[in-house]
C-alpha positions in Angstrom: 17.2 5.2 2.2 18.8 8.2 4.0 21.6 8.4 1.4 19.1 8.3 -1.5 17.0 11.0 0.1 20.0 13.3 0.6 21.2 12.7 -3.0 17.7 13.6 -4.2 17.7 16.9 -2.2 21.2 17.7 -3.6 20.0 17.1 -7.2 17.1 19.4 -6.6 19.4 22.1 -5.3 17.5 22.0 -1.9 20.0 20.3 0.5 18.8 20.4 4.1 15.2 21.4 3.2 12.0 19.4 3.8 10.2 18.6 0.6 6.4 18.9 0.4 6.2 15.3 -0.7 8.5 12.3 -1.2 7.6 10.0 -4.1 9.0 6.5 -3.3 9.7 3.6 -5.6 11.2 0.5 -4.0 11.7 -3.2 -4.6 9.4 -5.4 -2.4 10.8 -6.8 0.8 12.1 -4.0 3.0 9.6 -1.2 2.8 9.1 -0.7 6.5 12.9 -0.3 7.1 13.1 2.2 4.2 10.2 4.3 5.6 12.0 4.2 9.0 15.2 5.5 7.4 13.3 8.3 5.6 11.5 9.4 8.7 14.8 9.5 10.6 15.7 12.4 8.3 12.3 14.0 7.4 10.5 13.5 10.7 7.0 11.9 11.0 4.9 14.6 9.4 6.4 14.8 5.9 4.2 13.2 3.3 5.7 10.0 1.8 3.8 8.3 -1.0 4.7 5.6 -3.4 4.6 2.0 -4.4 6.6 -1.2 -4.5 7.8 -2.4 -7.9 5.8 -5.2 -9.6 6.3 -7.8 -12.4 3.9 -9.9 -14.4 4.0 -13.2 -12.5 5.5 -12.5 -9.0 8.7 -14.1 -10.1 10.9 -11.2 -8.8 11.7 -9.8 -12.2 10.6 -6.3 -11.2 12.9 -3.3 -12.0 13.3 0.3 -11.0 14.9 3.2 -12.9 16.4 6.4 -11.5 18.9 9.1 -12.6 21.8 6.6 -12.2 20.4 3.7 -14.1 18.3 0.5 -13.8 18.0 -1.5 -10.5 16.6 -4.9 -9.8 16.7 -4.4 -6.1 16.9 -0.8 -5.0 15.3 2.4 -3.9 14.4 5.5 -6.0 13.5 8.6 -4.0 12.0 11.7 -5.6 11.5 14.9 -3.7 8.8 17.3 -4.8 8.6 21.1 -4.2 5.5 22.0 -6.2 4.1 25.5 -6.5 0.7 24.3 -5.4 -0.3 22.6 -2.1 -0.6 18.8 -2.1 -3.4 16.7 -0.6 -3.2 12.9 -0.3 -5.6 10.2 0.8 -4.6 6.6 1.5 -7.3 3.9 2.0 -8.4 0.4 1.1 -11.7 -1.1 -0.2 -12.0 -3.8 2.5 -14.1 -4.2 5.6 -13.6 -6.6 8.6 -16.1 -9.5 8.8 -15.6 -10.6 12.4 -12.9 -13.2 12.9 -9.7 -11.9 14.5 -6.8 -13.1 16.6 -3.4 -12.3 18.1 -0.1 -13.0 16.4 1.7 -15.4 18.8 4.6 -16.3 16.6 6.1 -14.4 13.6 9.4 -13.6 11.9 9.2 -10.5 9.7 6.9 -11.4 6.9 6.4 -15.0 7.9 3.2 -15.4 9.9 3.7 -18.6 11.9 1.0 -18.7 14.6 -2.3 -17.0 15.4 -3.6 -17.6 19.0 -1.1 -20.4 19.3 -2.3 -22.3 16.3 -0.7 -22.7 12.8 -1.5 -19.6 10.8 -2.7 -21.5 7.7 -5.2 -23.5 9.7 -6.6 -20.3 11.3 -6.9 -18.4 8.0 -8.5 -21.5 6.4 -11.3 -21.3 9.0 -11.7 -17.6 8.9 -12.0 -17.5 5.1 -14.3 -20.5 4.8 -11.7 -22.5 2.9 -10.5 -19.8 0.6 -7.0 -20.1 2.2 -5.9 -23.8 1.7 -3.8 -25.8 4.0 -0.7 -26.7 2.0 0.4 -30.4 2.3 3.9 -30.9 0.8 4.9 -27.8 -1.3 4.4 -24.0 -0.9 1.2 -22.8 -2.5 0.7 -19.3 -3.9 -2.5 -17.7 -2.6 -2.1 -14.2 -3.9 -5.0 -14.5 -6.3 -7.4 -16.2 -4.0 -6.7 -13.8 -1.1 -7.0 -10.6 -3.2 -10.6 -10.3 -1.8 -9.8 -12.0 1.5 -6.8 -10.2 3.0 -5.9 -9.4 6.6 -6.0 -6.1 8.4 -4.4 -4.4 11.4 -6.0 -1.4 13.2 -3.5 1.4 13.2 -5.7 4.1 14.6 -9.2 5.4 14.8 -10.4 8.4 12.7 -13.6 10.0 13.9 -14.3 6.8 15.9 -13.9 4.6 12.8 -11.0 2.1 12.8 -8.4 2.4 10.0 -7.2 -1.0 8.9 -3.8 -1.3 7.2 -4.1 -4.3 4.8 -1.7 -7.2 4.7 -1.8 -9.5 1.7 -1.1 -13.2 2.3 1.1 -14.5 -0.4 2.1 -18.2 0.2 1.0 -21.0 2.3 4.0 -23.2 3.4 4.0 -26.9 4.3 4.8 -26.1 7.9 1.5 -24.2 8.3 3.1 -20.8 8.2 1.9 -18.1 5.7 4.3 -15.7 3.9 3.0 -12.1 3.7 3.8 -8.9 1.7 4.2 -6.8 4.8 5.8 -7.3 8.2 3.8 -8.4 11.3 4.9 -8.8 14.9 4.0 -10.8 17.9 1.1 -9.0 19.7 -0.5 -7.6 16.5 -4.2 -8.3 16.2 -5.2 -9.4 12.8 -8.7 -9.2 11.4 -10.1 -11.1 8.5 -11.1 -8.6 5.8 -13.4 -8.9 2.9 -13.7 -7.0 -0.3 -15.7 -7.3 -3.5 -14.9 -6.2 -7.1 -17.5 -3.4 -6.8 -16.0 -2.1 -3.5 -12.5 -2.0 -4.8 -13.5 -0.4 -8.1 -15.6 2.2 -6.3 -13.0 3.0 -3.7 -10.6 4.3 -6.3 -13.0 7.1 -7.1 -13.9 7.7 -3.5 -10.2 8.1 -2.6 -9.7 10.5 -5.5 -12.8 12.5 -4.5 -11.6 12.8 -0.9 -8.2 14.1 -2.0 -9.9 16.6 -4.3 -12.1 17.8 -1.4 -9.0 18.2 0.8 -7.4 20.3 -1.8 -10.4 22.7 -1.8 -12.4 21.3 -4.6 -10.3 22.0 -7.6 -7.1 20.3 -8.6 -4.6 20.7 -11.4 -3.4 17.0 -11.5 -3.0 13.8 -9.6 -0.9 10.8 -8.9 -2.7 7.5 -8.2 -1.2 4.3 -6.6 -3.4 1.2 -7.1 -2.5 -2.2 -5.8 -1.4 -4.7 -8.5 -3.3 -7.4 -6.6 -6.5 -5.5 -6.8 -5.8 -4.9 -10.5 -5.3 -8.6 -11.2 -8.5 -9.5 -9.3 -10.5 -7.3 -11.7 -8.4 -7.1 -14.8 -11.5 -7.0 -17.0 -13.0 -4.0 -15.3 -10.0 -1.6 -15.2 -11.9 0.9 -17.5 -14.4 1.3 -14.6 -11.5 2.1 -12.2 -10.1 4.7 -14.5 -13.6 6.2 -15.1 -14.3 6.4 -11.4 -11.1 8.3 -10.8 -11.6 10.7 -13.8 -15.2 11.4 -12.7 -14.0 12.2 -9.2 -11.1 14.5 -10.3 -12.7 16.3 -13.1 -11.0 17.3 -16.4 -7.4 17.2 -15.2 -4.4 15.1 -16.1 -3.5 12.2 -13.8 -1.3 9.1 -13.9 -1.3 5.9 -12.0 0.8 2.8 -11.2 0.0 -0.8 -10.2 2.2 -1.9 -7.4 3.1 -4.9 -5.1 2.9 -2.7 -2.0 1.7 0.8 -1.3 3.1 3.5 0.9 1.0 6.4 2.1 -0.1 8.5 5.0 -3.3 7.6 6.8 -5.2 10.5 8.3 -3.5 11.7 11.5 -0.7 9.1 11.2 2.8 8.8 9.9 3.7 7.2 6.6 2.9 3.4 6.4 3.5 0.4 4.2 0.5 -1.7 3.3 -0.9 -4.0 0.7 -4.0 -3.9 -1.5 -4.2 -0.2 -0.7 -5.1 2.9 -2.9 -3.7 6.4 -2.6 -4.4 9.6 -4.5 -2.2 12.6 -4.2 -3.5 15.8 -5.9 -2.0 19.1 -6.7 -4.4 22.0 -5.8 -5.9 24.1 -8.5 -4.9 27.7 -9.3 -7.4 29.2 -6.7 -5.9 27.3 -3.8 
């Protein structure tokens, strides 16, 4: 990650400078380590936004392309030095519904035990059976948990907890659950709940918040929208696009659907989460 960042700065003719924003594209699996590497060079306050590559069926056939070619497993780092200020908002469309517990055993992205019990059994109870208990073979739960993910409180903003979302991916025969983000012993996980309406509406809310941060007028925007959310409401994507356009006004914007989202929560450093939404806007000419 550090080498890719330095190469990007050299290509931009700005070696040793801090960019206004880093746009990150990465193959799923090591996002937290990549962010740590970038922060080691940039510090904790530089805006890092991006998404993890995705494919059509979660078979690992994602790809990334950069100035040196195509990668199946790699990192692409872009550094931005725009002429206008940037504002960025990073949120989800989920709320906690009550059940929560401590991670008592985990290994990276494998959640093994919550409160000393097999993770699958606990999530089965919390979700009212949405998460199954696998018997003999691993079972994908990406689709079923798109509206029933987990959350971790990273900080409080104006007294309101900010939950970074974790997407359960697979229930394993041993009762563990594979995730799309790292967890650690001692993390408190909350059962989160979302609806199609909340996830659709949140895209416009995030875009509107970013526009307000930029002073009310913007010249363009970059959206990152979770691929899991997209798959959960594939037939209503026009509503997502409309909500963003209505919030931004008549300006160009482009978006990506990702299997992991990187962004900067308010008052925090850059984080990796799942089922998240970010909007980064370039301020208008009056800024």
